[in-house]
Backbone as JSON, one array per atom type, in Angstrom:
{
  "sequence": "MHPTIERMQEVVAKGDESLICELLAEDVRFSPPTYYSTWTGRAPVAAVLGHVGQVFSDFRYRRVLGEGNDWALEFQCKVGDLDAVGVDLITLNKDGLIQEFEVVMRPYKTIGALREAMMARIMTDARFLEFKSALS",
  "N": [[32.16, 56.11, -59.16], [30.96, 53.68, -58.26], [32.62, 50.04, -57.91], [31.52, 47.89, -58.36], [29.96, 48.58, -60.31], [31.14, 49.45, -62.28], [33.06, 47.03, -62.9], [30.72, 45.57, -63.6], [30.1, 46.77, -66.28], [32.21, 46.2, -67.58], [32.35, 43.5, -68.04], [29.57, 42.3, -68.82], [28.75, 42.37, -70.97], [30.39, 40.54, -72.41], [29.31, 38.2, -71.7], [30.05, 35.75, -70.56], [29.39, 33.9, -67.72], [30.68, 33.1, -65.53], [32.15, 35.43, -65.07], [30.6, 37.48, -64.6], [28.82, 36.02, -62.83], [30.37, 36.64, -60.33], [29.58, 39.23, -59.44], [27.37, 39.14, -58.28], [24.57, 38.85, -55.85], [23.85, 36.2, -53.29], [21.0, 35.83, -53.41], [19.91, 37.32, -55.7], [17.74, 38.86, -57.6], [16.09, 38.95, -60.78], [14.8, 40.7, -63.47], [13.37, 40.53, -66.44], [13.47, 41.81, -69.61], [11.46, 40.7, -71.57], [9.38, 39.4, -70.92], [6.96, 39.39, -67.59], [8.06, 38.21, -65.03], [10.3, 36.93, -62.91], [13.5, 35.78, -62.44], [15.35, 34.14, -59.68], [18.05, 34.07, -57.36], [21.58, 33.15, -57.78], [22.88, 31.27, -59.36], [21.22, 30.73, -61.55], [20.14, 33.28, -62.35], [22.86, 34.26, -63.28], [23.33, 32.31, -65.5], [21.04, 33.11, -67.05], [21.87, 35.63, -67.87], [24.76, 35.4, -69.03], [23.62, 33.54, -71.31], [22.16, 35.75, -72.67], [24.23, 38.03, -72.93], [25.4, 36.83, -75.25], [23.57, 36.79, -77.07], [23.06, 39.29, -77.58], [24.75, 41.5, -79.57], [27.05, 44.11, -80.3], [27.1, 45.31, -78.25], [26.8, 48.22, -76.28], [27.32, 50.42, -73.19], [26.02, 53.56, -72.8], [25.4, 55.57, -71.26], [25.74, 55.97, -67.81], [23.9, 56.4, -64.6], [23.71, 57.5, -61.48], [24.11, 56.54, -58.3], [25.64, 55.36, -54.59], [23.87, 52.91, -53.72], [21.96, 52.72, -56.08], [21.6, 52.32, -59.03], [21.62, 53.38, -62.77], [21.9, 52.09, -66.21], [22.01, 52.81, -69.26], [21.92, 51.14, -72.1], [23.12, 50.49, -75.56], [22.52, 47.86, -78.29], [22.38, 45.06, -80.74], [20.15, 42.83, -81.85], [20.13, 40.05, -83.43], [19.79, 41.58, -86.73], [18.23, 43.94, -85.92], [17.74, 46.83, -83.89], [18.29, 48.07, -80.48], [17.72, 50.12, -78.06], [17.9, 50.19, -74.29], [17.78, 50.01, -70.44], [19.57, 49.24, -67.89], [18.24, 48.4, -64.86], [19.95, 48.72, -61.49], [20.04, 47.43, -58.11], [22.23, 47.58, -55.32], [23.59, 45.4, -52.81], [24.06, 45.31, -49.19], [26.67, 44.43, -49.18], [27.95, 45.11, -51.52], [27.48, 43.91, -53.93], [25.17, 42.65, -56.47], [21.68, 43.11, -55.91], [19.37, 43.54, -57.11], [18.08, 43.4, -60.44], [17.17, 45.06, -63.04], [15.77, 44.74, -66.09], [14.63, 47.16, -68.84], [13.67, 47.71, -72.1], [13.32, 48.95, -75.49], [13.31, 48.75, -79.45], [9.75, 47.06, -79.27], [9.73, 45.27, -81.44], [12.4, 44.2, -81.52], [12.45, 43.27, -78.99], [11.04, 41.02, -79.08], [12.5, 39.31, -80.63], [14.74, 39.1, -79.35], [13.44, 37.49, -77.21], [12.6, 35.23, -78.33], [15.28, 34.31, -79.26], [16.33, 33.84, -76.82], [14.55, 31.84, -75.5], [15.36, 29.72, -77.43], [17.78, 29.1, -76.79], [17.89, 28.5, -73.96], [15.82, 26.27, -73.98], [17.95, 24.67, -74.8], [19.58, 24.39, -72.9], [20.27, 22.08, -70.37], [20.68, 22.74, -67.95], [18.59, 24.7, -67.36], [16.07, 23.02, -66.85], [16.62, 21.99, -64.32], [16.83, 24.54, -62.97], [14.37, 25.15, -63.23], [12.61, 23.0, -61.87], [13.69, 23.66, -59.32], [12.58, 25.99, -58.65], [9.89, 25.42, -58.46]],
  "CA": [[31.74, 55.31, -59.36], [30.98, 52.3, -57.23], [33.62, 48.85, -58.07], [30.84, 46.72, -59.1], [29.28, 49.1, -61.58], [32.48, 49.66, -63.18], [33.35, 45.76, -63.22], [29.61, 45.01, -64.49], [30.45, 47.02, -67.44], [33.31, 45.16, -68.56], [31.95, 41.74, -67.84], [28.04, 42.04, -69.41], [28.99, 42.09, -72.8], [31.31, 39.1, -73.06], [28.08, 37.0, -72.26], [30.87, 35.14, -69.79], [28.51, 33.93, -66.99], [31.26, 32.91, -64.42], [32.43, 36.73, -64.32], [28.97, 38.06, -64.0], [28.45, 35.48, -61.23], [31.07, 37.46, -58.88], [29.08, 40.3, -59.19], [26.0, 38.92, -58.03], [24.4, 38.49, -54.71], [23.18, 34.97, -53.64], [19.65, 35.41, -53.87], [19.74, 38.27, -56.45], [16.46, 38.85, -58.49], [16.43, 39.46, -61.89], [13.48, 41.12, -64.38], [14.12, 40.53, -68.19], [12.35, 43.14, -70.67], [10.49, 39.78, -72.49], [8.33, 38.62, -69.83], [6.76, 39.74, -66.51], [8.51, 37.46, -64.02], [11.58, 37.09, -62.07], [14.9, 35.13, -62.16], [15.9, 34.47, -58.32], [19.29, 33.16, -57.46], [22.9, 33.18, -58.54], [23.27, 30.23, -60.75], [20.2, 30.83, -62.75], [20.41, 34.88, -62.85], [24.02, 34.46, -64.06], [23.45, 31.81, -66.77], [20.26, 33.78, -67.96], [22.66, 36.77, -68.59], [25.53, 34.82, -69.9], [22.89, 33.62, -72.66], [22.1, 36.88, -73.26], [25.56, 38.54, -73.66], [25.91, 36.01, -76.53], [22.56, 37.15, -78.09], [23.41, 40.7, -78.34], [25.69, 42.07, -80.51], [27.41, 45.34, -81.1], [26.46, 46.22, -77.03], [27.65, 49.18, -75.61], [26.79, 51.21, -72.37], [26.32, 54.65, -73.56], [25.12, 56.24, -69.98], [26.08, 55.63, -66.17], [23.4, 57.2, -63.9], [23.41, 56.95, -60.05], [24.88, 56.9, -56.75], [24.96, 54.8, -53.59], [23.39, 51.48, -54.41], [21.07, 52.75, -57.16], [22.13, 52.83, -60.72], [20.85, 52.74, -64.02], [23.26, 51.75, -66.76], [21.74, 52.74, -70.28], [22.97, 50.49, -73.31], [22.75, 50.02, -77.34], [22.67, 46.61, -79.17], [21.65, 44.34, -81.77], [19.59, 41.13, -81.62], [20.33, 39.75, -85.06], [19.64, 42.82, -87.5], [17.36, 44.79, -84.83], [18.48, 47.73, -83.09], [17.62, 48.61, -79.54], [18.19, 50.58, -76.46], [17.46, 49.69, -72.85], [18.44, 50.63, -69.42], [19.93, 48.36, -66.67], [18.39, 49.24, -63.2], [20.31, 47.94, -60.59], [20.24, 47.65, -56.67], [23.47, 46.84, -54.83], [23.08, 45.24, -51.12], [25.37, 46.26, -48.59], [27.79, 44.06, -49.38], [28.29, 46.04, -53.06], [26.58, 42.73, -54.8], [23.96, 43.25, -57.43], [20.9, 42.41, -55.45], [18.22, 43.73, -57.98], [18.59, 43.76, -61.79], [15.68, 45.02, -63.82], [15.91, 45.34, -67.72], [13.59, 47.98, -69.73], [14.25, 47.7, -73.81], [12.48, 49.31, -77.04], [11.4, 48.7, -79.74], [8.84, 45.87, -79.26], [10.2, 43.99, -82.41], [13.58, 43.65, -80.74], [12.31, 42.44, -77.4], [10.31, 39.81, -79.41], [13.74, 38.27, -81.33], [15.48, 38.74, -78.19], [12.56, 36.82, -76.31], [12.73, 34.11, -79.62], [16.53, 33.82, -79.27], [16.22, 33.22, -75.67], [14.15, 30.79, -75.61], [15.69, 29.02, -78.47], [18.88, 28.82, -75.74], [17.52, 27.84, -72.87], [15.48, 24.65, -74.15], [18.62, 23.45, -75.45], [20.57, 24.04, -71.94], [19.73, 21.3, -69.39], [20.31, 23.4, -66.73], [17.39, 25.63, -67.21], [15.34, 22.36, -66.49], [16.72, 21.84, -62.86], [16.15, 26.06, -62.26], [12.67, 25.45, -63.51], [12.15, 22.38, -60.79], [14.01, 23.88, -58.31], [11.52, 27.06, -58.89], [8.36, 24.94, -58.33]],
  "C": [[31.89, 54.23, -58.49], [31.59, 50.92, -58.2], [32.55, 47.93, -59.1], [30.03, 47.17, -60.3], [30.05, 49.01, -62.75], [32.91, 48.02, -63.88], [31.98, 45.11, -64.19], [29.64, 45.47, -66.16], [31.72, 46.4, -68.2], [32.88, 43.47, -68.79], [30.81, 41.14, -68.98], [27.83, 41.86, -70.68], [29.57, 41.02, -73.09], [30.68, 37.93, -72.5], [29.1, 35.83, -71.24], [29.94, 35.08, -68.2], [29.64, 33.81, -65.41], [32.03, 34.77, -64.0], [31.22, 37.58, -63.99], [28.47, 37.39, -62.92], [28.96, 36.09, -59.83], [30.39, 38.37, -58.5], [27.34, 40.34, -58.62], [25.51, 38.21, -56.33], [23.81, 36.86, -54.76], [21.98, 34.8, -54.02], [19.43, 37.16, -54.77], [18.38, 37.81, -57.41], [16.62, 39.77, -59.84], [15.43, 39.65, -62.85], [13.69, 41.31, -65.69], [12.84, 41.49, -68.31], [11.7, 41.56, -71.34], [9.61, 39.11, -71.79], [8.4, 39.11, -68.81], [6.93, 38.28, -65.52], [9.84, 37.51, -64.1], [12.48, 35.87, -61.95], [15.05, 35.14, -60.6], [17.06, 33.44, -58.14], [20.32, 33.37, -58.45], [23.24, 32.72, -59.64], [22.45, 30.38, -62.12], [20.45, 32.32, -63.19], [22.0, 34.9, -63.75], [24.15, 33.61, -65.52], [22.29, 32.51, -67.83], [21.28, 34.82, -68.55], [23.41, 36.38, -69.21], [25.0, 34.73, -71.09], [22.92, 35.0, -73.52], [23.22, 38.25, -74.05], [25.72, 37.92, -74.98], [24.81, 36.3, -77.4], [22.66, 38.36, -78.51], [24.76, 40.8, -79.02], [26.17, 43.52, -80.45], [26.97, 46.48, -79.41], [27.33, 46.93, -76.51], [27.1, 50.0, -74.73], [27.17, 52.77, -72.65], [26.26, 55.96, -72.24], [25.21, 55.52, -68.44], [25.42, 56.6, -65.25], [23.4, 56.51, -62.48], [24.41, 56.84, -58.95], [24.53, 55.95, -55.49], [24.55, 53.12, -53.8], [22.4, 51.54, -55.32], [21.56, 53.57, -58.65], [21.24, 52.68, -61.57], [22.06, 52.95, -65.07], [22.26, 51.74, -68.67], [22.54, 52.35, -71.52], [22.3, 50.79, -74.69], [22.97, 48.74, -77.53], [21.92, 46.42, -80.1], [21.34, 43.15, -81.28], [19.21, 40.79, -83.2], [20.47, 41.43, -85.83], [18.95, 44.16, -86.5], [18.04, 45.52, -84.15], [17.78, 47.97, -81.97], [18.43, 49.29, -78.57], [17.38, 50.55, -75.23], [18.24, 50.82, -71.66], [18.58, 49.29, -68.23], [19.17, 48.68, -65.46], [18.87, 48.05, -62.29], [20.49, 48.64, -59.33], [21.23, 46.97, -56.43], [23.01, 46.62, -53.36], [24.51, 46.19, -50.67], [26.72, 45.79, -48.22], [28.66, 44.19, -51.05], [28.11, 44.99, -54.06], [25.51, 43.3, -55.08], [22.76, 42.33, -56.66], [19.28, 42.53, -56.41], [18.77, 44.1, -59.24], [17.47, 43.42, -62.63], [16.1, 45.51, -65.22], [14.98, 45.92, -68.22], [14.31, 48.02, -71.12], [12.98, 48.06, -74.57], [13.76, 48.93, -78.12], [10.94, 46.91, -79.47], [9.48, 44.92, -80.41], [11.48, 43.06, -82.02], [13.42, 42.87, -79.75], [11.68, 41.04, -78.04], [11.17, 38.79, -80.02], [14.59, 38.2, -80.41], [14.88, 37.24, -77.25], [12.66, 35.08, -77.28], [14.3, 33.38, -79.4], [16.81, 33.14, -77.88], [15.49, 31.97, -75.14], [14.68, 29.36, -75.93], [17.23, 28.54, -77.48], [18.66, 27.97, -74.68], [16.56, 26.86, -72.95], [16.53, 24.11, -74.8], [20.02, 23.52, -74.0], [19.82, 23.31, -70.52], [19.74, 22.01, -67.88], [19.1, 24.36, -66.1], [15.89, 24.39, -66.33], [15.35, 22.09, -64.81], [16.27, 23.29, -62.22], [14.59, 25.52, -62.12], [12.13, 24.63, -61.87], [12.52, 23.22, -59.38], [12.85, 25.37, -57.71], [10.2, 26.84, -58.2], [8.0, 24.63, -56.75]]
}
């Protein structure tokens, strides 16, 4: 297994954005399960993933599939008292850093709870105002 994928399994559930940041390409693109939009750049993506790691509980990877630069990591978790399963779709760049990170999840009710929890966190994290203005 690729060392970045091994390390990712260790750090994502911790919600420590500094550990996550080390694995991301400078121009990483992150597509969340809660809406059809993309976060771009190491700092905003690390911040989003740090918050997600704190919203999820009982997070664990169940299966890892892939080789080379393309990986799928199946996970299960809770958002509040709601169960969820999902898949992290990862593409690594030539340096072995995460270039593309897309998350798909179910069920719909849990995704709604995740969106509400994330919006509450983002609205109180001043960095996201900077990230938003940098994207405009």
